[in-house]
C-alpha positions as CSV (number, residue, x, y, z in Angstrom):
1,M,13.6,-19.3,13.1
2,S,10.6,-17.0,12.8
3,R,7.3,-18.3,11.6
4,Y,7.0,-15.0,9.8
5,P,8.4,-15.3,6.3
6,Y,10.0,-11.8,6.3
7,P,12.7,-10.5,8.5
8,G,11.5,-8.1,11.2
9,Q,12.3,-4.5,11.3
10,N,14.9,-3.5,13.9
11,K,17.2,-0.6,14.7
12,A,20.3,-2.4,13.2
13,R,18.5,-2.9,9.8
14,A,17.2,0.6,9.8
15,D,20.6,2.0,10.6
16,M,22.2,-0.1,7.8
17,R,19.6,1.0,5.3
18,R,20.2,4.6,6.2
19,D,24.0,4.3,6.3
20,L,24.1,2.6,2.8
21,A,22.1,5.4,1.2
22,P,21.8,8.4,3.6
23,E,20.7,11.0,1.0
24,A,18.0,8.7,-0.5
25,E,16.8,7.8,3.0
26,A,16.5,11.4,4.0
27,A,14.7,12.3,0.8
28,F,12.3,9.4,1.2
29,H,11.5,10.5,4.8
30,A,11.0,14.1,3.7
31,F,8.7,13.0,0.9
32,S,6.7,10.7,3.2
33,K,6.3,13.5,5.7
34,A,5.1,15.9,3.0
35,V,2.7,13.3,1.5
36,F,1.1,12.4,4.8
37,K,0.6,15.8,6.4
38,D,-2.9,17.2,6.6
39,G,-4.0,18.9,3.4
40,A,-7.1,18.5,1.3
41,L,-7.2,15.0,2.9
42,S,-6.7,14.4,6.6
43,Y,-3.8,12.4,7.9
44,K,-6.3,9.7,8.9
45,T,-7.8,9.5,5.4
46,K,-4.3,9.3,3.9
47,Q,-3.5,6.4,6.2
48,L,-6.6,4.6,5.2
49,I,-5.6,5.0,1.6
50,A,-2.2,3.7,2.5
51,V,-3.7,0.6,4.1
52,A,-5.7,-0.1,1.0
53,V,-2.8,0.4,-1.3
54,A,-0.5,-1.7,0.9
55,H,-3.0,-4.6,0.4
56,V,-2.9,-4.1,-3.4
57,T,0.9,-4.0,-3.5
58,Q,1.0,-6.8,-0.9
59,C,3.7,-5.2,1.2
60,P,3.5,-6.8,4.7
61,Y,5.6,-4.1,6.3
62,C,3.3,-1.4,4.8
63,I,0.2,-3.3,5.9
64,Q,1.3,-3.5,9.5
65,G,2.8,0.0,9.7
66,H,-0.1,1.9,8.0
67,T,-2.7,-0.1,9.8
68,K,-1.2,0.9,13.1
69,S,-0.8,4.5,11.9
70,A,-4.4,4.6,10.8
71,A,-5.6,3.3,14.1
72,R,-3.4,5.8,16.0
73,A,-5.0,8.5,13.9
74,G,-8.4,7.4,15.0
75,A,-9.5,5.0,12.3
76,T,-11.8,2.3,13.6
77,A,-11.5,-1.4,12.7
78,E,-14.6,-1.0,10.6
79,E,-13.0,1.9,8.6
80,I,-9.8,-0.1,8.1
81,I,-11.5,-3.2,6.9
82,E,-13.8,-1.2,4.6
83,A,-10.7,0.4,3.1
84,I,-9.3,-3.1,2.5
85,W,-12.5,-4.2,0.8
86,V,-12.3,-1.1,-1.5
87,A,-8.7,-2.3,-2.4
88,A,-10.0,-5.8,-3.1
89,E,-12.7,-4.5,-5.3
90,M,-10.3,-2.3,-7.2
91,R,-7.9,-5.2,-7.7
92,A,-10.7,-7.5,-8.9
93,G,-12.2,-4.7,-11.0
94,G,-8.9,-4.3,-12.9
95,T,-9.0,-7.9,-13.9
96,Y,-12.7,-7.6,-14.9
97,A,-12.0,-4.5,-17.0
98,H,-8.9,-5.9,-18.7
99,A,-11.1,-8.8,-20.0
100,A,-11.7,-6.4,-22.9
101,L,-8.1,-7.0,-24.0
102,A,-8.8,-10.8,-24.2
103,L,-12.1,-10.2,-25.9
104,A,-10.4,-7.9,-28.5
105,A,-7.7,-10.5,-29.1
106,L,-10.4,-13.1,-29.7
107,E,-12.2,-10.8,-32.2
108,V,-8.9,-10.4,-34.1
109,K,-8.2,-14.1,-34.1
110,G,-11.8,-15.0,-35.0
111,G,-12.0,-12.4,-37.8
112,Q,-15.0,-10.8,-36.2
């Protein structure tokens, strides 16, 4: 039994995923290719964004894959961890900002 709580990626699973929904698989890969190609943002920058988003969505496969892709694109460990800290701040910032909802509810309840 693996100490990792998620099953590993392997060719058999990738083939099964593709075989069960080949059109969706092809569309997803085309979409991914279009999204990550150099444009106004470089491929490296897009991979750093993906690393940050993967941490917010808490997808272990995305964290591993996009961290490796960012590094292959030339991102340093410092850039990768900084992107992760941006994600952490944004996640915490959402909680902080949404406190306004709780405060508004207290105003209504308290008649203020």
